[in-house]
C-alpha positions in Angstrom: 0.0 0.0 0.0 1.4 3.4 -1.0 1.2 6.7 0.8 -2.3 8.1 1.7 -2.7 11.8 2.4 -5.6 13.6 4.1 -6.3 17.3 4.3 -7.3 18.2 7.8 -7.6 22.0 8.2 -5.6 25.2 7.5 -2.0 23.9 7.3 -2.8 20.6 9.0 -2.4 17.4 6.9 -1.7 13.8 7.8 0.0 11.1 5.7 -0.1 7.3 6.2 2.6 4.9 5.1 1.7 1.3 5.9 1.2 1.3 9.7 2.9 4.7 10.3 1.1 8.0 10.6 2.7 11.4 10.0 0.8 14.5 11.3 1.8 18.1 10.4 0.8 21.3 12.2 -2.4 20.0 13.8 -4.2 22.5 16.0 -8.0 22.3 15.5 -9.5 19.8 17.9 -13.0 18.5 18.7 -13.8 15.4 20.7 -15.6 12.7 18.9 -14.4 13.7 15.4 -11.9 11.9 13.3 -9.7 12.0 10.2 -12.6 11.9 7.8 -14.0 15.0 9.6 -10.7 16.8 9.4 -9.8 16.1 13.0 -7.6 13.6 15.0 -8.3 11.9 18.2 -6.6 9.4 20.5 -8.5 6.6 18.7 -7.0 7.6 15.4 -3.5 7.6 16.9 -4.0 4.2 18.5 -4.8 2.6 15.1 -1.1 3.0 14.0 2.0 1.2 15.1 4.1 4.4 14.8 3.1 8.0 14.9 5.2 11.1 14.1 3.7 14.5 15.0 5.5 17.5 13.4 5.1 21.1 14.6 6.8 23.7 12.4 6.4 26.6 14.9 4.5 27.8 17.8 1.8 30.0 16.2 -1.7 29.1 17.4 -2.8 28.2 13.9 -0.1 25.5 13.6 0.2 24.2 17.2 -2.2 23.1 19.9 -0.7 21.7 23.2 -3.5 19.1 23.2 -1.4 17.1 20.8 0.7 16.2 23.8 -2.3 14.3 25.2 -1.4 11.6 22.6 2.0 11.0 24.2 3.0 7.3 24.4 5.8 5.0 23.3 4.5 4.9 19.8 4.3 8.7 19.3 7.4 10.7 18.4 7.1 14.5 18.5 9.3 16.3 16.0 9.1 20.0 17.1 10.7 23.2 16.0 12.6 24.9 18.8 9.9 27.6 19.2 7.5 25.0 20.7 7.8 25.1 24.5 7.0 22.6 27.2 7.7 19.6 25.0 7.2 16.2 26.6 10.2 14.2 27.6 11.7 12.4 24.6 10.5 14.9 22.0 12.8 15.6 19.1 13.5 19.4 19.0 15.1 20.7 15.8 16.4 24.0 14.4 16.9 24.7 10.7 19.8 22.7 9.4 19.4 19.9 12.0 18.3 16.3 11.2 16.7 13.3 12.8 16.6 9.7 11.7 15.4 6.6 13.4 15.3 3.9 10.7 11.7 4.7 9.8 11.9 8.4 8.9 14.6 10.8 8.0 13.8 14.4 8.8 15.7 17.6 8.1 14.4 21.0 9.2 14.7 23.9 6.8 14.1 27.5 7.4 11.1 29.8 7.2 10.3 33.4 6.4 8.3 33.6 9.6 9.2 32.0 12.9 10.1 28.4 13.1 10.9 26.2 10.2 9.8 23.8 7.5 10.3 20.0 7.3 11.6 17.6 4.7 10.7 14.1 5.5 11.5 10.8 3.8 9.6 7.6 4.7 10.0 4.4 2.8 11.6 6.2 -0.1 8.8 8.8 -0.5 9.7 12.4 0.2 7.5 15.1 1.6 8.0 18.7 2.3 5.8 20.7 4.7 6.4 24.4 4.4 4.9 25.6 7.7 4.9 29.4 7.2 7.7 29.4 4.6 6.4 31.7 1.9 7.0 35.0 0.1 4.8 36.9 2.5 5.3 40.2 0.7 1.8 41.8 1.4 2.5 44.1 -1.5 -0.8 45.9 -1.4 0.0 47.3 2.1 2.4 49.7 0.3 5.5 48.9 2.3 7.8 48.4 -0.7 11.0 47.9 1.4 9.3 45.1 3.5 8.1 43.4 0.3 11.6 43.5 -1.2 13.2 42.2 2.0 10.6 39.4 2.3 11.1 38.3 -1.3 14.9 38.3 -0.8 14.5 36.1 2.3 12.2 33.7 0.5 14.5 33.4 -2.5 17.4 32.7 -0.1 15.5 29.9 1.8 14.4 28.4 -1.5 17.9 28.4 -2.9 19.2 26.6 0.2 16.4 24.0 0.0 17.3 23.4 -3.7 20.9 23.0 -2.8 20.2 20.2 -0.3 17.1 18.4 -1.6 17.2 16.7 -5.0 13.5 15.8 -5.3 10.2 16.1 -3.5 7.3 13.8 -4.1 4.6 15.6 -2.1 4.8 19.3 -1.1 2.5 21.2 1.2 2.7 24.9 0.5 0.8 28.1 1.4 -1.6 29.7 -1.1 -3.1 32.5 0.9 -5.3 35.0 -0.9 -5.4 37.4 2.0 -2.0 38.7 0.7 -3.8 40.3 -2.3 -1.7 41.0 -5.4 0.8 38.2 -6.1 -0.6 36.0 -3.3 0.6 32.9 -5.1 4.0 34.0 -6.2 5.8 32.0 -3.5 4.0 28.8 -4.5 4.6 29.4 -8.2 8.3 30.0 -7.5 8.5 26.9 -5.3 7.0 24.8 -8.1 9.4 26.2 -10.7 12.4 25.7 -8.5 11.7 22.4 -6.7 9.5 20.7 -9.3 7.6 18.5 -6.8 5.6 15.7 -8.3 2.5 16.9 -6.3 1.7 20.2 -4.6 -1.0 20.3 -2.0 -2.2 23.9 -1.2 -2.4 24.8 2.5 -3.0 27.9 4.5 -5.7 29.1 2.1 -8.8 31.1 2.6 -11.4 29.0 0.8 -11.5 25.7 -1.0 -12.3 27.5 -4.3 -8.8 29.1 -4.0 -7.2 25.6 -4.4 -9.2 25.0 -7.6 -8.2 28.4 -9.0 -4.5 27.7 -8.2 -4.7 24.3 -9.8 -6.1 25.8 -13.0 -3.4 28.4 -13.1 -0.4 26.3 -12.1 -1.2 22.7 -12.9 -0.1 22.5 -16.5 3.6 21.7 -15.9 5.2 18.7 -14.5 3.8 19.3 -11.0 0.3 18.1 -10.3 -1.5 20.7 -8.1 -4.4 19.3 -6.1 -7.8 20.8 -5.6 -9.2 20.4 -2.1 -12.9 20.3 -1.6 -13.5 19.7 2.1 -11.8 19.0 5.4 -11.0 15.3 5.9 -10.7 14.7 2.2 -8.4 12.0 1.1 -6.1 13.6 -1.5 -3.9 10.7 -2.5 
């Protein structure tokens, strides 16, 4: 059985490889709801032999301390160093640092906000979760200097990623229309530079935005996925 990927909410996604579950930037919680609803609960965690829970940074829309309620011998937390009060045994990384245990290989890369982004390889399949890595230029706000600096920061991070990662099978990257003009420039540049096989939009405003971005950017070698609802199986 190959990789299965589900969209949860905002930037939260989960991926399943055989009996291993990978969870990224999960924060919205409600008792009694499960993966097919866009949520995770202890029952979902218990269904897997190994679970890796990734947190790219400490912003409230990427991290909820309730994930620590899942702590057990089967759960490995892989946390950016901005996440505080980590449980004993958690793997805490900074950009440039790596972790490997024979099941997953992880390298944290940088961000243009706080925290970082994660490259993960499991069973020969590579994933990249951007966290808040993006060209957050907010050009319509009129601060041209900020926009120039942000774009320069993003280009630098992207060049560093390209230098160290040969290929990405599945990428999760922000496409946030709140930015206004050029809202998708970071994602377009990411596709042009890294050429992932599949790009899953995250951090978007409405599901219609994912369809629009797929129509605009899905004609090259990268398959851009449309997302229709929380809990949807994408792959």
